[in-house]
C-alpha positions as CSV (number, residue, x, y, z in Angstrom):
1,M,-32.5,-6.1,-66.9
2,T,-34.3,-3.9,-69.3
3,D,-35.6,-0.3,-69.0
4,K,-39.0,-1.6,-68.4
5,E,-37.9,-3.9,-65.6
6,F,-36.0,-1.2,-63.9
7,M,-38.9,1.2,-64.3
8,S,-41.1,-1.5,-62.6
9,L,-38.9,-1.2,-59.6
10,A,-39.4,2.6,-59.7
11,L,-43.2,1.9,-59.9
12,E,-43.0,-0.2,-56.7
13,E,-41.3,2.7,-55.0
14,A,-44.1,5.0,-56.1
15,L,-46.9,2.5,-55.1
16,R,-45.2,2.8,-51.6
17,A,-45.4,6.5,-51.7
18,Y,-49.1,6.3,-52.8
19,H,-49.7,4.0,-49.7
20,E,-48.0,6.5,-47.4
21,N,-50.0,9.4,-48.8
22,E,-47.1,10.9,-50.6
23,I,-47.1,12.0,-54.1
24,P,-46.4,8.8,-55.8
25,I,-43.0,9.1,-57.5
26,G,-40.4,6.3,-57.2
27,A,-36.8,6.3,-58.3
28,V,-34.2,3.6,-58.7
29,L,-30.4,4.1,-59.5
30,I,-28.3,1.5,-61.2
31,D,-24.7,1.3,-62.1
32,E,-23.1,0.6,-65.5
33,D,-23.2,-3.1,-65.0
34,G,-27.0,-3.1,-64.0
35,N,-26.6,-3.4,-60.3
36,L,-29.2,-1.7,-58.2
37,I,-27.7,0.9,-56.1
38,S,-30.6,2.6,-54.5
39,R,-34.4,2.6,-54.6
40,Q,-36.5,5.5,-53.0
41,H,-39.9,7.2,-53.2
42,N,-41.1,10.5,-52.2
43,R,-41.0,11.2,-48.5
44,I,-41.7,15.1,-48.4
45,E,-44.6,14.8,-46.0
46,Q,-43.0,12.1,-43.7
47,L,-39.7,14.0,-43.3
48,H,-41.4,17.4,-43.5
49,D,-38.8,18.3,-46.2
50,A,-39.6,19.8,-49.3
51,T,-36.4,18.4,-50.9
52,A,-37.2,14.8,-50.0
53,H,-38.2,13.8,-53.6
54,A,-37.5,10.3,-54.8
55,E,-34.7,11.4,-57.1
56,I,-32.8,13.4,-54.6
57,L,-33.1,10.6,-52.0
58,A,-31.9,7.9,-54.4
59,L,-29.0,10.2,-55.3
60,R,-27.9,10.7,-51.6
61,E,-28.3,7.0,-51.0
62,A,-26.0,6.1,-53.9
63,S,-23.6,8.6,-53.1
64,Q,-23.2,7.4,-49.6
65,K,-23.2,3.6,-50.6
66,L,-20.4,4.3,-53.2
67,N,-18.7,7.0,-51.1
68,R,-18.6,9.5,-54.0
69,R,-20.6,12.4,-55.2
70,R,-20.2,11.7,-58.9
71,L,-22.5,9.1,-60.4
72,S,-21.0,9.2,-63.9
73,E,-21.8,5.9,-65.0
74,C,-25.1,5.6,-63.5
75,T,-28.8,5.6,-64.7
76,L,-31.7,7.0,-62.7
77,Y,-35.2,5.7,-63.4
78,S,-38.0,8.0,-62.2
79,T,-41.6,7.3,-62.7
80,V,-42.3,11.2,-63.5
81,E,-40.2,13.6,-65.2
82,P,-38.0,15.3,-62.7
83,C,-38.4,18.7,-61.6
84,A,-35.9,21.6,-61.8
85,M,-34.3,20.7,-58.3
86,C,-34.0,17.0,-59.2
87,A,-32.8,17.7,-62.8
88,G,-30.2,20.0,-61.4
89,A,-29.0,17.4,-58.9
90,L,-28.7,14.9,-61.8
91,V,-26.5,17.4,-63.6
92,L,-24.4,17.8,-60.5
93,C,-24.0,14.3,-59.9
94,R,-22.9,13.8,-63.4
95,V,-25.5,10.9,-63.9
96,K,-25.0,9.4,-67.3
97,R,-28.7,8.7,-68.1
98,L,-32.0,9.5,-67.1
99,V,-35.1,7.3,-67.9
100,Y,-38.6,8.5,-66.8
101,G,-42.1,7.3,-67.3
102,A,-44.7,10.1,-67.4
103,V,-44.1,13.8,-68.5
104,D,-44.8,16.4,-66.0
105,S,-46.1,19.5,-67.9
106,K,-46.2,21.7,-64.7
107,F,-42.9,21.0,-63.1
108,G,-40.9,18.9,-65.6
109,A,-37.2,20.0,-66.2
110,A,-35.9,17.3,-68.3
111,E,-37.8,18.1,-71.4
112,S,-41.2,19.5,-71.2
113,L,-41.4,22.7,-69.3
114,F,-37.6,23.3,-68.9
115,N,-34.5,21.3,-70.2
116,V,-32.1,21.4,-67.4
117,V,-30.5,18.1,-68.1
118,N,-29.5,19.0,-71.6
119,N,-28.9,22.7,-71.2
120,P,-25.8,23.4,-73.4
121,A,-24.6,26.2,-70.9
122,L,-24.1,23.6,-68.2
123,N,-21.1,21.4,-68.0
124,H,-22.8,18.1,-68.1
125,Q,-25.7,16.6,-70.2
126,L,-27.6,13.6,-69.7
127,L,-28.9,10.9,-72.1
128,V,-32.7,10.9,-71.8
129,T,-35.1,8.3,-72.5
130,A,-38.9,9.1,-71.9
131,G,-42.1,7.2,-71.9
132,I,-41.1,4.0,-70.3
133,L,-44.2,2.3,-68.7
134,E,-45.8,5.7,-69.3
135,A,-49.4,4.7,-68.9
136,E,-48.8,2.9,-65.5
137,C,-46.9,5.7,-64.2
138,R,-49.5,8.3,-65.2
139,E,-52.4,6.2,-63.7
140,L,-50.9,5.9,-60.5
141,W,-50.2,9.7,-60.4
142,K,-53.8,10.6,-61.5
143,K,-55.4,8.1,-59.0
144,F,-53.4,9.9,-56.1
145,F,-54.6,13.3,-57.1
146,F,-58.0,12.4,-58.0
147,N,-58.3,10.9,-54.4
148,F,-56.5,13.9,-52.9
149,L,-58.9,16.3,-54.4
150,R,-61.9,14.1,-53.5
151,Q,-60.7,14.1,-49.8
152,K,-60.5,17.9,-49.7
153,N,-64.1,18.3,-50.8
């Protein structure tokens, strides 16, 4: 499968989050052979857990399935640029590659606001590909926040 096809799977997860009134971010993790290891979406509100981001949940699931904490030959696909917490977890898990859709100029920690995943002071850096299905990822995100703000008024 291609980056676009894997990002489509992450978008499916983001759509699930959207329908569950969660911030619509989805993530999938694949191994070096292109096998899908985990797929998750934000569950912050459902689990009452500020750490229940799609990326964190995908890393947890993959580590449990593979029975190891290092995911050094894996690629994580996320619909939105990971935050500092998620970027730090990617480094700690030694994920090989990060692919994301939309930039997050307020919380992004892969390239925009911070660059945790390629900080030379850390002992691991990731390969990063940005902008895969960016328009689709951004549109779902914008739609959620437009509806969220409209409900508040």
